[in-house]
C-alpha positions, 0 to 999 in steps of 0.5 A: 452552417454546421448541423448543431444537433449532429455535432452535439450527438457526436460530442456526447458519443465521444464523451461516453466512450472516454468515460467508459474507458476511464471507468474500466481503468479505475476498475482495473486499478482498484482491483489491484489493491493489496489485501490488508491482511497477509496470510502465512501458511506452512510451506513445503519449500525447504530445500533452500535451507540446506544452502551453506549460507543459510545453514551457517545462519540457522546454527548461529541463531540456535546458539543465541537461543532462537527456536525454529518456528517453521517455514512459511509462504504467503498464501497464493504467492509461493515466491515469498517464503520465510523461515521463522524463529523465536527467542523467548528469553530475549522477546525477539523474533528472527526471520530468514527470507528465501534468497537463493545462495544468500543468507539474510536475517531480520530481528524484530521485537514487539513492545507492550506499548504497540511499538516495534523495533526491527533490524535487517541486513537484507538489501532492498532496491528502495527503502519504503516509508515507515510509521512512527510506531515502527523503528526500522534499521537496515544495515546492509552487509552487516554479518548476522553476529554484528547485527544481533549485537547492534539490535540488542544495543539499540533496541529501546529499553521498553517492555517487550511482548512474549516471543514464542515459536507459536506466535511468529505467524501472528506477530508477522501478519499483525505487523503487516496488517498494521503497516498496510492500514497505515499506508492506506490511511496516508494515501499510499506512497507519496509522489516524492517516494514514487520518484525515489523508487523509480530513480533507484530502479533507473526507470524514471524518464526525464522531462514531461514523460517522467512527470506524467509517469509520476502523476499517473502512478500517484493517482493510481496509488491513491485509488488503491489506498483509498479503496483499502481505507474504505475496507477498514471503515465499519460505517462503509455502506457496502464492501468496496468491491461491490461499487468499483464501477460506480464509486467516485473518489475525490481527494485534494490532489486531483487536477481539474481534468481528473475531476471532470472525468470523475464527474462525467463517469459518476453522472453521465452529465457532459455539460460541465467542462474542466474550467468549472472545477478550477476554483477552490480545492478539488473537493470543494470544486467537485461538491460545488458542481454536484450541488449546482447541477443537482447531479445524481450523486450522494456523498456516502463516506468521508475521510477527514484525516490526511489525505482527506477524501470524499466518496460518492455513489449514484443516488 
């Protein structure tokens, strides 16, 4: 007859090792969440502005009434550099991103009602999702002159905010903050958007391997997005970075095996099994097990807008 005590001890050791690895994985994923606010700082990287394509583009903008706002880079990321311009008479900002040997441009207007209209001729490998307040039109290959005419023709007839050279940085960073806050609210990229992005890059394997990749990518995306959402909440009990190791995030896309792993990580109680989380919605199932087991977890924050989520910490 097997030694039951030894078997239980070995099972517990294996479970503790698995949860430690899962917890470390969550910490790594959560720490990769992008800052909600991007900081643009003045850049000394200006040699690329001397390229023929960019010179032609800046001359065109000057002829349309645009004034130079400066050259900026994302703080701590010198790979992202942009030249900014403003046309006060038109209420429009323009930006030229650093792309060696190329000259692409985007035009943007901010409206008094909070909306934004944007046109760009810069190609991207994957078109991201956009919120209702942002109307984005991408016209790849369209010359700047045609894009400018298209922008003026298609821009909604609404009152625009002032656009001045000194306001370029604030307009750009505010829009990026709003966009990232919106992405956090919705839970980041959906599984379908992940699939489209991987297909566009030719990196989506066929069959079960591809399904596992999408499942993993979506789960990681949700962890990052919901940590970003926590940062936006004034009622959050503490900065999310302080609880990366102990925070348990439960949302309704989690499958039973993920719920089990989250429960084990949060409680150290290895008695429940995957089948205990199989009935009801994931949030309901998790709350039921926590209550039934009188687990040492307490719900500290709730998100009730899609994607709904519950946040637990050890009691």
